[in-house]
C-alpha positions in Angstrom: 0.0 0.0 0.0 1.3 3.4 -0.9 0.9 6.5 1.2 0.4 8.5 -2.0 -2.7 6.4 -2.8 -4.3 7.6 0.4 -3.9 11.3 -0.6 -0.6 12.2 1.1 2.4 13.6 -0.9 4.8 10.8 0.2 6.5 7.8 -1.4 6.2 5.6 1.7 5.1 2.0 0.9 4.0 -0.9 3.2 4.4 -4.4 2.0 3.3 -7.4 4.1 1.3 -10.6 3.6 -1.0 -9.7 6.6 -3.7 -7.1 5.7 -4.1 -6.0 9.3 -0.3 -5.4 9.6 -0.4 -3.4 6.4 -3.2 -1.2 7.8 -1.5 -0.8 11.2 1.9 0.1 9.7 0.3 2.6 7.3 -1.8 4.2 10.0 1.3 4.5 12.2 3.2 6.1 9.4 0.3 8.6 8.9 0.4 9.4 12.6 4.2 9.8 12.6 4.6 11.8 9.4 1.2 13.3 8.6 -0.5 13.8 11.9 -1.0 17.5 11.6 -2.5 17.1 8.1 -4.7 14.1 9.2 -6.0 15.9 12.3 -7.2 18.8 10.1 -9.4 16.4 8.1 -13.1 16.0 9.0 -14.2 12.8 10.6 -15.8 11.9 7.3 -12.5 12.3 5.4 -10.5 10.4 8.1 -13.0 7.5 7.8 -12.7 7.7 4.0 -8.9 7.2 4.3 -9.5 4.1 6.5 -12.0 2.8 4.0 -9.6 3.3 1.1 -7.0 1.2 3.0 -9.5 -1.6 3.1 -10.3 -1.1 -0.6 -6.6 -1.1 -1.6 -6.0 -4.3 0.4 -8.9 -6.1 -1.3 -8.0 -5.1 -4.9 -4.2 -5.3 -4.6 -1.7 -3.0 -6.2 -3.0 -3.6 -9.8 -0.2 -5.9 -10.7 -2.5 -8.9 -10.6 -1.0 -10.4 -7.4 -3.0 -10.0 -4.2 -0.5 -11.8 -2.0 3.3 -12.0 -2.0 
C-alpha cells in the first residue's frame, strides 16, 4: 500500500502478507509523518482514508498479485 494512494504527498510503501499489519503500519506512518494534516481532516475524510485502505488491500496493487 502506498501512502500516496491515500492522498498524502509521500512515497512511503508498506508491503506485508497480513492485511491487518499493512493497515497498522500505514496508519502508524500517517500518525508519525502526517498527523497535523490528518487531524485537520473532518471525521468523514478520516473515515474515507481508512475505507480506502480496506479497498486497496482487497483489490491489490493492480499488478495482478493479491498476496506476496
